[in-house]
VEXDREN-2710 file (C-alpha; in Angstrom, 1 decimal):
% VEXDREN-2710
k/r/px/py/pz
1/MET/6.7/18.7/8.3
2/LYS/3.3/18.1/9.8
3/ILE/1.1/15.8/7.7
4/PRO/-2.6/17.1/7.6
5/VAL/-5.0/15.0/9.7
6/LEU/-8.5/14.7/8.2
7/HIS/-11.5/13.3/10.1
8/SER/-13.8/11.0/8.2
9/ASP/-17.0/12.9/9.0
10/ASP/-15.5/16.2/7.9
11/ILE/-13.8/15.5/4.6
12/VAL/-14.2/18.3/2.0
13/PRO/-13.5/16.7/-1.4
14/MET/-11.8/19.7/-2.9
15/GLU/-9.6/20.2/0.1
16/LEU/-8.6/16.5/0.0
17/CYS/-7.6/16.8/-3.7
18/ASN/-5.5/19.9/-2.9
19/ILE/-3.7/18.1/-0.1
20/LEU/-2.9/15.1/-2.4
21/SER/-1.7/17.4/-5.2
22/GLU/0.6/19.3/-2.8
23/LEU/1.8/16.4/-0.5
24/GLY/0.7/13.1/-1.9
25/CYS/-0.6/11.9/1.5
26/PHE/-2.6/12.7/4.5
27/ARG/-3.5/11.2/7.9
28/LEU/-7.1/9.9/8.5
29/ARG/-9.0/9.4/11.6
30/HIS/-12.1/7.3/11.2
31/SER/-15.0/6.7/13.5
32/ILE/-15.0/3.0/13.0
33/LEU/-11.3/2.7/13.9
34/PRO/-10.9/4.3/17.4
35/ASN/-7.5/4.4/19.0
36/GLU/-8.3/1.3/21.1
37/ARG/-9.1/-0.8/18.1
38/LEU/-6.0/0.3/16.1
39/ALA/-3.9/-0.5/19.2
40/GLU/-5.4/-4.0/19.3
41/VAL/-4.6/-4.6/15.6
42/LEU/-0.9/-3.6/16.3
43/ASP/-0.9/-6.0/19.2
44/ASP/-2.2/-8.8/16.9
45/ALA/0.6/-8.0/14.4
46/ARG/3.2/-8.1/17.2
47/ALA/1.8/-11.4/18.5
48/PHE/2.3/-12.9/15.0
49/PHE/5.9/-11.9/14.7
50/ASP/6.5/-13.2/18.3
51/LEU/5.4/-16.7/17.2
52/PRO/8.1/-19.4/17.0
53/GLN/9.9/-19.4/13.7
54/GLU/8.7/-22.9/12.8
55/ILE/5.1/-21.7/12.9
56/LYS/5.8/-18.8/10.7
57/SER/7.8/-20.9/8.3
58/ALA/5.0/-23.4/8.0
59/ILE/2.9/-20.7/6.2
60/ALA/5.8/-19.5/4.0
61/ILE/4.7/-17.8/0.8
62/GLU/6.4/-20.5/-1.2
63/HIS/3.5/-22.8/-0.1
64/SER/0.9/-20.6/-1.8
65/ARG/-0.1/-20.4/-5.5
66/HIS/-1.6/-17.1/-4.7
67/PHE/1.4/-15.2/-3.3
68/ARG/0.1/-15.3/0.2
69/GLY/2.0/-16.1/3.3
70/TYR/5.1/-15.4/5.4
71/SER/8.5/-14.2/4.0
72/GLU/11.7/-12.7/5.3
73/MET/14.2/-10.5/3.5
74/LYS/17.6/-9.5/4.7
75/ASN/19.5/-7.8/1.9
76/GLU/20.8/-4.4/0.8
77/ARG/17.3/-3.2/-0.1
78/ASP/15.2/-4.9/2.7
79/TRP/15.6/-5.7/6.3
80/ARG/12.2/-7.1/7.4
81/GLU/9.8/-10.0/7.7
82/GLN/6.2/-9.9/6.6
83/LEU/2.9/-11.7/6.2
84/HIS/1.1/-11.2/2.9
85/LEU/-2.7/-11.4/3.0
86/GLY/-5.7/-10.6/0.8
87/ALA/-9.4/-11.0/0.9
88/GLU/-10.3/-14.6/1.8
89/ARG/-11.6/-16.0/-1.5
90/GLU/-11.7/-19.3/-3.3
91/ALA/-9.2/-19.9/-6.1
92/ILE/-10.8/-18.8/-9.4
93/GLY/-8.5/-20.5/-11.9
94/ASP/-5.3/-19.9/-13.8
95/VAL/-6.4/-18.8/-17.3
96/PRO/-5.4/-16.1/-17.9
97/PRO/-2.5/-16.5/-15.4
98/PHE/-3.3/-13.4/-13.4
99/LEU/-6.4/-15.2/-12.0
100/GLN/-4.0/-17.1/-9.7
101/LEU/-3.5/-13.9/-7.7
102/GLU/-6.9/-14.6/-6.0
103/GLY/-7.3/-17.4/-3.6
104/PRO/-7.2/-18.4/0.1
105/ASN/-4.7/-17.1/2.6
106/LEU/-2.3/-19.0/4.7
107/TRP/-3.0/-18.5/8.4
108/PRO/-1.4/-19.1/11.7
109/PRO/-3.3/-21.5/14.0
110/ASP/-5.5/-19.1/15.9
111/PRO/-8.9/-18.7/14.2
112/ASP/-9.9/-15.7/16.4
113/TRP/-6.8/-13.9/15.2
114/ARG/-7.7/-14.6/11.6
115/ASP/-11.2/-13.3/12.1
116/ARG/-10.0/-10.0/13.7
117/ILE/-7.5/-9.4/10.9
118/LEU/-10.0/-10.1/8.1
119/ARG/-12.5/-7.8/9.8
120/TYR/-9.9/-5.0/9.9
121/LEU/-9.0/-5.6/6.3
122/SER/-12.7/-5.3/5.2
123/ASP/-13.2/-2.2/7.3
124/VAL/-10.1/-0.4/5.9
125/ALA/-11.1/-1.5/2.3
126/ASN/-14.5/0.2/2.8
127/ILE/-12.8/3.3/4.2
128/GLY/-10.5/3.4/1.1
129/LYS/-13.5/3.3/-1.2
130/GLU/-14.9/6.3/0.7
131/VAL/-11.6/8.1/0.1
132/LEU/-11.7/7.3/-3.6
133/ALA/-15.3/8.6/-3.9
134/ASN/-14.3/11.8/-2.3
135/ILE/-11.3/12.1/-4.6
136/CYS/-13.7/11.7/-7.6
137/ALA/-16.0/14.4/-6.2
138/GLY/-13.1/16.7/-5.7
139/LEU/-12.0/16.2/-9.3
140/GLY/-15.5/17.0/-10.6
141/SER/-15.8/13.4/-11.8
142/GLU/-18.6/10.9/-11.0
143/ARG/-18.2/9.6/-7.5
144/ASN/-17.9/6.0/-8.8
145/SER/-15.6/6.7/-11.7
146/LEU/-12.8/4.9/-9.9
147/ALA/-15.0/2.1/-8.7
148/ASP/-15.3/-1.3/-10.3
149/LYS/-18.4/-2.4/-12.1
150/PRO/-21.0/-4.4/-10.2
151/GLY/-19.9/-8.0/-9.7
152/LEU/-16.2/-7.1/-9.7
153/ASP/-14.4/-6.9/-6.4
154/PRO/-11.2/-4.9/-5.8
155/TYR/-8.0/-6.8/-5.5
156/LEU/-6.8/-6.2/-1.9
157/VAL/-3.4/-6.8/-0.5
158/MET/-2.5/-6.4/3.2
159/LYS/0.9/-6.8/4.7
160/LEU/1.9/-7.2/8.3
161/ILE/5.5/-5.9/8.2
162/CYS/8.1/-6.1/11.0
163/TYR/11.2/-4.1/10.3
164/HIS/14.1/-5.6/12.2
165/PRO/16.2/-3.6/14.6
166/GLN/19.5/-2.3/13.2
167/PRO/22.4/-4.7/13.5
168/ASP/24.8/-1.8/13.2
169/ILE/23.5/1.6/14.4
170/ASP/26.4/3.4/12.8
171/SER/25.6/2.0/9.4
172/PRO/21.9/1.7/9.2
173/ARG/20.3/-0.6/6.7
174/PRO/17.1/0.3/4.8
175/GLY/14.1/-1.6/6.0
176/VAL/12.7/-1.1/2.5
177/ALA/14.3/0.8/-0.4
178/ALA/12.6/3.9/-2.0
179/HIS/9.6/2.8/-4.0
180/VAL/6.0/3.8/-4.9
181/ASP/3.0/1.5/-4.4
182/PHE/1.2/-0.1/-7.3
183/SER/-2.3/0.8/-6.0
184/TRP/-5.1/3.4/-6.2
185/ILE/-4.2/4.3/-2.6
186/THR/-2.4/2.7/0.3
187/LEU/-3.8/3.0/3.9
188/THR/-1.1/2.2/6.5
189/LEU/-1.3/1.7/10.2
190/GLU/2.1/2.2/12.0
191/ASP/3.4/1.8/15.5
192/ASN/5.2/4.6/17.3
193/THR/8.7/3.7/16.3
194/GLY/9.1/6.1/13.4
195/GLY/11.5/5.7/10.5
196/LEU/9.3/6.5/7.5
197/ASP/10.3/9.0/4.9
198/ILE/8.2/10.2/2.0
199/ARG/9.1/12.3/-1.0
200/ILE/6.6/15.1/-1.6
201/PRO/5.8/16.3/-5.1
202/ASP/8.3/19.1/-5.0
203/GLY/11.1/16.5/-4.7
204/ARG/12.0/16.9/-1.0
205/TRP/12.3/13.9/1.3
206/ILE/10.6/14.5/4.6
207/THR/10.4/12.4/7.8
208/VAL/6.8/11.4/8.7
209/GLU/6.3/11.2/12.5
210/PRO/3.9/8.6/13.7
211/GLU/0.5/9.7/15.1
212/ALA/-1.6/7.3/17.1
213/GLY/-5.1/6.6/16.1
214/THR/-4.6/7.5/12.4
215/LEU/-4.0/5.8/9.1
216/LEU/-1.5/7.3/6.7
217/VAL/-3.1/7.4/3.2
218/HIS/-1.0/8.0/0.2
219/VAL/-1.3/8.0/-3.6
220/GLY/-0.3/4.9/-5.6
221/GLU/0.9/4.6/-9.2
222/ILE/-2.5/3.6/-10.5
223/LEU/-4.2/6.8/-9.2
224/ALA/-1.4/8.9/-10.5
225/PHE/-1.9/7.2/-13.9
226/ALA/-5.6/7.7/-13.9
227/THR/-5.3/11.4/-13.0
228/GLN/-2.6/11.9/-15.6
229/GLY/-0.3/13.5/-13.1
230/ARG/-2.8/15.6/-11.1
231/PHE/-1.7/13.4/-8.2
232/CYS/1.9/12.1/-8.1
233/SER/2.5/8.6/-6.7
234/THR/4.2/9.0/-3.4
235/PRO/7.8/7.6/-3.1
236/HIS/8.6/6.3/0.4
237/ARG/11.3/4.4/2.3
238/VAL/11.8/3.0/5.7
239/VAL/14.9/2.9/8.0
240/ASN/14.3/1.6/11.5
241/ARG/16.9/3.6/13.3
242/LEU/16.7/1.7/16.6
243/SER/19.0/-1.2/17.5
244/ASP/16.7/-2.6/20.3
245/GLN/13.2/-2.4/18.9
246/SER/11.4/-3.6/15.7
247/ARG/9.0/-1.4/13.8
248/LEU/5.5/-2.5/12.9
249/SER/3.6/-1.4/9.8
250/LEU/0.4/-2.6/8.3
251/PRO/-0.3/-1.3/4.8
252/ILE/-3.4/-2.1/2.9
253/PHE/-3.3/-1.6/-0.8
254/LEU/-6.6/-0.8/-2.5
255/ASN/-6.5/-1.8/-6.1
256/PRO/-8.9/-2.2/-9.0
257/SER/-10.3/-5.7/-9.7
258/LEU/-8.0/-8.0/-11.7
259/GLN/-10.3/-7.7/-14.7
260/THR/-10.3/-3.8/-14.7
261/ILE/-8.9/-1.9/-17.6
262/VAL/-7.4/1.2/-16.1
263/THR/-7.9/4.3/-18.2
264/PRO/-7.3/8.0/-17.5
265/ILE/-10.2/9.9/-16.1
266/ALA/-11.9/12.0/-18.8
267/GLY/-11.5/15.7/-18.6
268/LEU/-8.2/15.9/-16.8
269/SER/-6.0/16.2/-19.9
270/ASP/-4.7/19.6/-18.7
271/ALA/-3.3/18.0/-15.5
272/PRO/0.3/19.0/-14.7
273/ALA/2.9/16.3/-15.1
274/CYS/4.5/15.0/-11.9
275/ARG/7.8/16.7/-11.1
276/THR/10.9/14.8/-10.5
277/ILE/13.6/16.9/-8.9
278/ASP/15.3/14.2/-6.8
279/ALA/17.2/12.0/-9.3
280/SER/17.7/9.1/-6.8
281/HIS/16.3/5.8/-8.0
282/VAL/12.7/5.0/-6.9
283/HIS/11.3/1.5/-7.7
284/ARG/8.2/1.9/-9.8
285/VAL/6.0/-0.3/-12.1
286/LEU/4.9/2.3/-14.6
287/SER/7.2/4.5/-16.6
288/LEU/7.1/8.2/-15.7
289/ASN/7.2/9.0/-19.4
290/GLY/4.1/7.0/-20.1
291/SER/0.9/8.9/-20.8
292/GLY/-2.6/8.2/-21.9
293/GLY/-3.5/4.8/-23.1
294/SER/-4.8/2.1/-20.7
295/PHE/-3.7/-1.2/-19.2
296/LEU/-5.3/-4.3/-17.8
297/PHE/-4.6/-4.3/-14.0
298/GLY/-4.5/-8.1/-13.6
299/ALA/-1.8/-8.5/-16.3
300/ALA/0.3/-5.7/-14.8
301/GLU/0.0/-7.2/-11.3
302/TRP/0.9/-10.7/-12.7
303/ARG/4.0/-9.2/-14.4
304/ARG/5.1/-8.0/-10.9
305/LYS/4.4/-11.1/-8.9
306/GLY/4.2/-14.0/-11.4
307/LEU/7.1/-12.9/-13.6
308/ASN/9.0/-11.1/-10.8
309/VAL/9.4/-7.8/-12.7
310/TRP/9.0/-5.4/-9.9
311/CYS/10.5/-2.3/-11.3
312/THR/10.4/-0.8/-14.8
313/GLU/14.0/0.4/-14.5
314/CYS/15.4/-2.8/-12.9
315/VAL/14.2/-5.4/-15.5
316/SER/17.8/-6.4/-16.2
317/GLU/18.6/-7.2/-12.6
END
């Protein structure tokens, strides 16, 4: 199935909302991210993963109080290595505990590399805010109804992910198991390797072919909650089907500020509930049966990272 490609200068809010209701995702071309720049960002990611292991291990996530840094996972659910980053900020305290989620990143030695990555993160975050504003307009809500109050900055997470080649092509291992993202939206840059599947709202899994010069934008759990099912969070999984080539992916998760209390958007009470036809397990933070109410984003994010409760259905694992 062909994923619709929207151009930043020509987005029609109602059309955007219809696409998200029907597919849960779209591809975006943006004037500030021409093909050449996106190719350079992928080259930077590749350069990081090509570094000697001792340099990557020196900035392991275990060395950060803020859940930033390098990690590698080789298990039945994951077959990848990655670098966790966020907006470069000073530590802001540890009371309440979720404040520990903000703080400085751990960086490889090259300062120019760091500056390019931070500039890309900032640009994509601003693009994400534009997308949210258009979503609000398409829903007939105020354009800033999903924006944080002045003085509160969104909590940003960026991952540079390298999915390892398959060790056994006849029995492929998942690069990451089926899950949904805990975000408003996720904006992902991919290389040309392929291997990404998404589940569209009617329950079908489809393979998403890469397309140079675009970001894949999909719905996260928080937006699905806020719209009360008007948009379904988009399950996705990755299997690098190649035995001689890694796969690069750079998702940026646009979230509320840690202090934001997430509530449903007013006036959407007649929104249809998300359909679940495929009964296979999908890792998610919020219960599909939950409705209404509200939650403090920082506390929910701390439960995931600080308390290691990543899936509402896997709490006993």
